[in-house]
C-alpha positions, 0 to 999 in steps of 0.5 A: 371411123377407125373405131367402128372399123376396129369394132367390126373386125372384132365381131367379124366371123373369124374362128381365131377371134371367137376362140379368144373371146370364148376363152376370156368369158370362160376365164372370167366365169371361173374367176367369179366362181372361185371368188364367190366360194370364198364368201360365207353362206347359209343354206338348207341341206338334206343329209342321209341318216342311218340308225344303228341297233342290234338287228338280230334282237330288234326289227323295224315295224315301219320304214325308218327315216332316211333323211334329215333336213338341217340349216347350216352355215359355212364358206362356199368351199366347205359347203361345196365339198360337203354337198358331194359327201352327203350321199356317201357319208350318212350320219350314224345314229346309235339307238341304245333301247330300240323298243323304247325310243319311239320319238327322237327330237331333231335337236338331239342330232346337232352335236353329232352333226357338228362333230361329223361336219367340223368345218360347217356350223349347224344352226338348227335341224329343220326336221322337228322329230323322227319317229322310230317304230322298232320292236323286239324280234321274237319267235313262236310256234302256232297251230294252223288249220284250213280255212276253205271259206274262199273256195267255191265249187262247181254245182253238184261238186264239193269236198269228199275227203278230209283236208290234208296239211303238209304241216300242222304247225308253223313257226313265226318270227317277227315283231313281238307286238304283232305276234302277240296279237295273232290268235293261237291258231292261224287259218290257211286260206287257199283261193279257187273258183268252180272247183270240180277236181282234186285240189292242192295249193301251197299257201303262204302266210302273209303277215307284215314284217313276219317270216314263217318256217315253213314259208308255205304249207300245202293244203289238199283234198279230194273233190267229187260229186256231193249230195245234201242230207238232214240228220236229227242229232241229240245234243250232249250237254256239258255242264258244271257240277250242280248246274241244271240245263233244260233243252227246249227242243230236241233232237236238233236237225243239222244239214250236211254235205256228203259224197254222193258215193257214200255207202250205208249211213245207218251206223253214222253217229254224230254229236252236238256238244253244248258247252254250258259251263260259262252260262249264267241262270236264265234262258240262252240261245247257244250254237252247238259244236258238231263232232263225230262226223267223217272227214268227208262230211261238211256241215252246211247248217245247224240250228241254234239251241234254246235252253234254260240254265238253273242252279 
Protein backbone atom coordinates (compact mmCIF):
# COMPACT_ATOMS: atom_id res chain seq x y z
CA UNK A 1 0.00 0.00 0.00
CA UNK A 2 2.84 2.34 0.85
CA UNK A 3 4.51 1.44 -2.44
CA UNK A 4 1.46 2.45 -4.49
CA UNK A 5 1.22 5.69 -2.62
CA UNK A 6 4.87 6.46 -3.28
CA UNK A 7 4.45 5.64 -6.98
CA UNK A 8 1.40 7.89 -7.12
CA UNK A 9 3.39 10.72 -5.59
CA UNK A 10 6.04 10.37 -8.27
CA UNK A 11 3.60 10.65 -11.17
CA UNK A 12 1.42 13.17 -9.48
CA UNK A 13 1.40 16.43 -11.46
CA UNK A 14 4.12 18.43 -9.85
CA UNK A 15 6.45 20.71 -11.77
CA UNK A 16 9.39 19.88 -9.57
CA UNK A 17 8.95 16.13 -10.09
CA UNK A 18 8.54 16.36 -13.88
CA UNK A 19 11.56 18.60 -14.29
CA UNK A 20 13.67 16.09 -12.43
CA UNK A 21 12.34 13.21 -14.53
CA UNK A 22 12.93 15.11 -17.80
CA UNK A 23 16.46 15.96 -16.71
CA UNK A 24 17.16 12.29 -16.01
CA UNK A 25 15.90 11.24 -19.45
CA UNK A 26 17.99 13.95 -21.14
CA UNK A 27 21.13 12.94 -19.25
CA UNK A 28 20.56 9.29 -20.18
CA UNK A 29 20.07 10.19 -23.86
CA UNK A 30 23.25 12.26 -23.92
CA UNK A 31 25.20 9.47 -22.26
CA UNK A 32 23.84 6.92 -24.75
CA UNK A 33 24.64 9.20 -27.70
CA UNK A 34 28.25 9.82 -26.66
CA UNK A 35 28.74 6.15 -25.85
CA UNK A 36 27.42 5.17 -29.30
CA UNK A 37 29.83 7.57 -31.02
CA UNK A 38 32.77 5.57 -29.63
CA UNK A 39 31.76 2.51 -31.70
CA UNK A 40 32.99 1.82 -35.28
CA UNK A 41 30.55 2.36 -38.15
CA UNK A 42 30.38 1.94 -41.92
CA UNK A 43 28.22 4.15 -44.04
CA UNK A 44 27.79 5.71 -47.47
CA UNK A 45 28.48 9.43 -47.80
CA UNK A 46 28.03 11.90 -50.62
CA UNK A 47 30.89 14.37 -50.77
CA UNK A 48 31.47 17.40 -53.04
CA UNK A 49 34.24 17.51 -55.64
CA UNK A 50 35.76 20.37 -57.60
CA UNK A 51 37.80 19.87 -60.76
CA UNK A 52 40.77 22.17 -61.14
CA UNK A 53 42.05 23.12 -64.59
CA UNK A 54 43.17 26.17 -66.56
CA UNK A 55 39.84 27.85 -67.22
CA UNK A 56 41.42 30.49 -69.43
CA UNK A 57 42.52 27.83 -71.94
CA UNK A 58 39.73 25.28 -71.47
CA UNK A 59 35.96 25.36 -71.09
CA UNK A 60 33.46 22.77 -69.82
CA UNK A 61 30.92 21.95 -72.53
CA UNK A 62 28.61 20.19 -70.04
CA UNK A 63 28.14 20.64 -66.27
CA UNK A 64 30.91 18.81 -64.41
CA UNK A 65 30.07 16.31 -61.63
CA UNK A 66 29.61 18.06 -58.29
CA UNK A 67 29.30 15.07 -55.96
CA UNK A 68 30.78 11.58 -55.59
CA UNK A 69 29.45 8.81 -53.36
CA UNK A 70 31.86 6.67 -51.32
CA UNK A 71 31.56 3.88 -48.74
CA UNK A 72 33.63 4.71 -45.64
CA UNK A 73 34.40 3.27 -42.18
CA UNK A 74 35.44 4.97 -38.96
CA UNK A 75 34.47 5.79 -35.42
CA UNK A 76 31.20 7.53 -34.78
CA UNK A 77 33.08 10.63 -33.63
CA UNK A 78 35.11 10.89 -36.84
CA UNK A 79 32.12 10.28 -39.08
CA UNK A 80 30.11 12.82 -37.12
CA UNK A 81 32.81 15.49 -37.54
CA UNK A 82 33.27 14.74 -41.24
CA UNK A 83 29.52 14.85 -41.77
CA UNK A 84 29.64 18.60 -41.22
CA UNK A 85 32.80 19.19 -43.24
CA UNK A 86 31.73 17.61 -46.56
CA UNK A 87 29.99 20.79 -47.76
CA UNK A 88 32.81 23.06 -46.62
CA UNK A 89 35.83 21.13 -47.90
CA UNK A 90 35.28 19.72 -51.40
CA UNK A 91 37.75 17.27 -52.81
CA UNK A 92 39.93 19.16 -55.32
CA UNK A 93 40.76 16.99 -58.34
CA UNK A 94 43.45 18.42 -60.66
CA UNK A 95 42.90 17.73 -64.37
CA UNK A 96 46.24 17.92 -66.20
CA UNK A 97 45.00 17.35 -69.77
CA UNK A 98 41.38 18.52 -69.70
CA UNK A 99 40.55 18.03 -73.37
CA UNK A 100 41.78 14.39 -73.22
CA UNK A 101 40.33 13.33 -69.85
CA UNK A 102 36.83 12.29 -70.90
CA UNK A 103 36.39 9.52 -68.30
CA UNK A 104 37.71 9.44 -64.75
CA UNK A 105 37.47 6.15 -62.84
CA UNK A 106 35.98 6.47 -59.37
CA UNK A 107 38.72 4.23 -57.92
CA UNK A 108 41.33 6.83 -58.88
CA UNK A 109 39.90 9.15 -56.21
CA UNK A 110 40.59 6.77 -53.30
CA UNK A 111 44.21 7.93 -52.66
CA UNK A 112 43.14 11.59 -52.62
CA UNK A 113 40.21 10.86 -50.34
CA UNK A 114 42.39 8.85 -47.98
CA UNK A 115 44.87 11.72 -47.78
CA UNK A 116 42.19 14.30 -47.11
CA UNK A 117 40.32 12.10 -44.59
CA UNK A 118 43.11 10.66 -42.46
CA UNK A 119 40.82 9.44 -39.67
CA UNK A 120 38.37 7.68 -41.98
CA UNK A 121 38.96 4.59 -44.11
CA UNK A 122 37.62 4.81 -47.66
CA UNK A 123 36.48 1.29 -48.54
CA UNK A 124 35.43 1.98 -52.12
CA UNK A 125 33.92 4.67 -54.33
CA UNK A 126 30.30 3.90 -55.21
CA UNK A 127 30.37 6.22 -58.21
CA UNK A 128 31.91 4.02 -60.90
CA UNK A 129 32.93 6.72 -63.40
CA UNK A 130 32.92 10.47 -63.73
CA UNK A 131 32.61 11.90 -67.22
CA UNK A 132 34.29 15.21 -67.99
CA UNK A 133 33.36 17.13 -71.11
CA UNK A 134 36.04 19.80 -71.44
CA UNK A 135 37.36 21.35 -74.65
CA UNK A 136 39.95 23.92 -75.64
CA UNK A 137 38.76 27.52 -75.51
CA UNK A 138 39.32 29.27 -78.84
CA UNK A 139 38.19 32.42 -80.61
CA UNK A 140 37.36 32.92 -84.31
CA UNK A 141 35.84 35.64 -86.46
CA UNK A 142 32.81 34.84 -88.63
CA UNK A 143 30.88 36.69 -91.31
CA UNK A 144 27.21 37.34 -90.57
CA UNK A 145 24.24 37.70 -92.89
CA UNK A 146 20.53 38.47 -92.35
CA UNK A 147 18.15 35.52 -92.36
CA UNK A 148 14.64 36.96 -92.78
CA UNK A 149 12.86 33.61 -93.12
CA UNK A 150 11.21 34.01 -89.69
CA UNK A 151 9.56 37.34 -90.60
CA UNK A 152 6.05 37.72 -92.00
CA UNK A 153 4.58 40.88 -93.52
CA UNK A 154 1.09 42.25 -93.69
CA UNK A 155 -0.67 41.58 -96.99
CA UNK A 156 0.65 43.95 -99.66
CA UNK A 157 3.71 45.00 -97.59
CA UNK A 158 7.31 43.90 -97.71
CA UNK A 159 10.92 44.97 -97.51
CA UNK A 160 11.65 47.99 -99.74
CA UNK A 161 15.29 48.70 -98.84
CA UNK A 162 18.53 46.79 -98.43
CA UNK A 163 19.06 45.13 -95.04
CA UNK A 164 21.44 47.04 -92.80
CA UNK A 165 23.61 45.28 -90.19
CA UNK A 166 25.38 47.16 -87.41
CA UNK A 167 28.32 44.78 -87.92
CA UNK A 168 29.13 42.38 -90.74
CA UNK A 169 31.47 40.27 -88.61
CA UNK A 170 31.25 38.67 -85.20
CA UNK A 171 33.93 37.14 -82.94
CA UNK A 172 32.92 33.94 -81.20
CA UNK A 173 34.72 32.45 -78.21
CA UNK A 174 33.96 28.96 -76.95
CA UNK A 175 34.75 25.24 -77.26
CA UNK A 176 36.99 24.38 -80.20
CA UNK A 177 34.81 21.52 -81.46
CA UNK A 178 31.64 23.62 -81.36
CA UNK A 179 33.26 26.48 -83.26
CA UNK A 180 34.65 24.15 -85.94
CA UNK A 181 31.15 22.80 -86.59
CA UNK A 182 29.77 26.24 -87.38
CA UNK A 183 29.55 27.44 -91.00
CA UNK A 184 31.82 30.21 -92.25
CA UNK A 185 28.86 32.62 -92.24
CA UNK A 186 26.40 32.93 -89.36
CA UNK A 187 22.75 33.77 -90.03
CA UNK A 188 21.04 36.37 -87.87
CA UNK A 189 17.33 35.53 -87.68
CA UNK A 190 15.08 38.27 -86.28
CA UNK A 191 11.46 37.41 -85.42
CA UNK A 192 8.34 39.33 -86.30
CA UNK A 193 4.76 38.95 -87.60
CA UNK A 194 2.43 41.14 -89.68
CA UNK A 195 5.14 43.75 -90.22
CA UNK A 196 3.98 46.88 -92.05
CA UNK A 197 6.42 49.58 -90.90
CA UNK A 198 10.17 50.09 -90.66
CA UNK A 199 11.84 47.20 -88.83
CA UNK A 200 14.78 47.15 -86.41
CA UNK A 201 15.83 44.47 -83.94
CA UNK A 202 18.99 43.73 -81.95
CA UNK A 203 19.55 40.04 -82.60
CA UNK A 204 21.64 37.93 -80.18
CA UNK A 205 23.62 34.91 -81.31
CA UNK A 206 22.38 31.90 -79.33
CA UNK A 207 25.00 29.15 -79.38
CA UNK A 208 25.55 26.92 -76.33
CA UNK A 209 28.76 27.69 -74.35
CA UNK A 210 29.73 30.37 -76.88
CA UNK A 211 30.10 34.10 -76.22
CA UNK A 212 30.05 36.68 -78.98
CA UNK A 213 31.55 40.11 -79.50
CA UNK A 214 29.44 42.10 -80.06
CA UNK A 215 26.77 40.22 -78.13
CA UNK A 216 24.00 41.60 -80.37
CA UNK A 217 23.82 42.88 -83.93
CA UNK A 218 21.19 45.31 -85.15
CA UNK A 219 19.17 44.20 -88.20
CA UNK A 220 17.08 46.93 -89.84
CA UNK A 221 15.31 47.75 -93.13
CA UNK A 222 12.50 49.88 -94.50
CA UNK A 223 9.02 48.42 -95.03
CA UNK A 224 6.40 49.65 -97.47
CA UNK A 225 3.86 48.61 -100.06
CA UNK A 226 5.17 46.13 -102.65
CA UNK A 227 4.09 44.49 -105.90
CA UNK A 228 5.28 41.39 -107.70
CA UNK A 229 6.51 41.18 -111.27
CA UNK A 230 8.07 38.62 -113.60
CA UNK A 231 11.38 39.27 -115.31
CA UNK A 232 12.84 37.26 -118.22
CA UNK A 233 16.57 36.82 -117.65
CA UNK A 234 19.24 35.19 -119.80
CA UNK A 235 21.52 32.86 -117.79
CA UNK A 236 25.27 33.50 -117.61
CA UNK A 237 27.20 30.24 -117.79
CA UNK A 238 30.43 29.83 -115.81
CA UNK A 239 32.34 26.83 -117.19
CA UNK A 240 35.80 25.26 -117.11
CA UNK A 241 38.12 25.68 -120.10
CA UNK A 242 37.00 23.22 -122.81
CA UNK A 243 33.69 22.52 -121.12
CA UNK A 244 30.63 22.91 -123.38
CA UNK A 245 27.29 23.76 -121.79
CA UNK A 246 23.99 23.81 -123.66
CA UNK A 247 20.90 25.32 -121.99
CA UNK A 248 17.65 23.66 -122.97
CA UNK A 249 15.47 26.72 -122.37
CA UNK A 250 16.39 30.41 -122.36
CA UNK A 251 15.55 33.01 -121.17
CA UNK A 252 14.51 31.99 -117.63
CA UNK A 253 11.71 33.78 -115.81
CA UNK A 254 12.15 34.96 -112.24
CA UNK A 255 9.49 36.44 -109.96
CA UNK A 256 10.59 39.38 -107.83
CA UNK A 257 8.96 41.58 -105.24
CA UNK A 258 9.66 45.29 -105.67
CA UNK A 259 8.55 48.54 -104.02
CA UNK A 260 5.25 49.80 -105.36
CA UNK A 261 6.85 53.23 -105.78
CA UNK A 262 9.73 51.96 -107.94
CA UNK A 263 10.28 54.17 -111.01
CA UNK A 264 11.34 53.24 -114.52
CA UNK A 265 12.54 49.63 -114.70
CA UNK A 266 13.67 49.64 -118.32
CA UNK A 267 17.30 50.00 -117.30
CA UNK A 268 17.08 47.15 -114.79
CA UNK A 269 19.74 44.54 -115.47
CA UNK A 270 19.95 41.26 -113.59
CA UNK A 271 21.98 38.15 -114.21
CA UNK A 272 21.38 34.47 -113.55
CA UNK A 273 24.67 32.77 -112.83
CA UNK A 274 25.02 29.07 -113.62
CA UNK A 275 28.21 27.67 -112.12
CA UNK A 276 28.89 24.48 -114.10
CA UNK A 277 32.56 24.01 -113.23
CA UNK A 278 31.94 21.02 -110.94
CA UNK A 279 29.41 19.28 -113.20
CA UNK A 280 30.24 16.06 -115.03
CA UNK A 281 29.12 15.12 -118.54
CA UNK A 282 25.39 14.62 -119.14
CA UNK A 283 22.13 16.33 -118.29
CA UNK A 284 21.73 18.35 -115.10
CA UNK A 285 19.11 20.50 -113.39
CA UNK A 286 20.73 23.49 -111.74
CA UNK A 287 19.32 26.29 -109.58
CA UNK A 288 20.80 29.59 -110.76
CA UNK A 289 22.03 32.41 -108.53
CA UNK A 290 20.40 35.79 -109.18
CA UNK A 291 22.71 38.81 -109.11
CA UNK A 292 22.44 42.44 -110.15
CA UNK A 293 19.06 43.23 -108.56
CA UNK A 294 18.66 46.38 -106.45
CA UNK A 295 18.80 45.86 -102.70
CA UNK A 296 15.11 46.75 -102.39
CA UNK A 297 14.10 43.81 -104.63
CA UNK A 298 13.37 40.36 -103.19
CA UNK A 299 13.53 37.18 -105.28
CA UNK A 300 10.27 35.31 -104.73
CA UNK A 301 10.85 32.39 -107.11
CA UNK A 302 13.21 31.34 -109.86
CA UNK A 303 12.96 28.43 -112.27
CA UNK A 304 15.61 25.75 -112.26
CA UNK A 305 17.55 25.36 -115.50
CA UNK A 306 18.02 22.10 -117.43
CA UNK A 307 21.36 21.96 -119.22
CA UNK A 308 23.70 19.49 -120.93
CA UNK A 309 27.42 19.34 -120.24
CA UNK A 310 29.90 17.96 -122.76
CA UNK A 311 33.69 17.98 -123.14
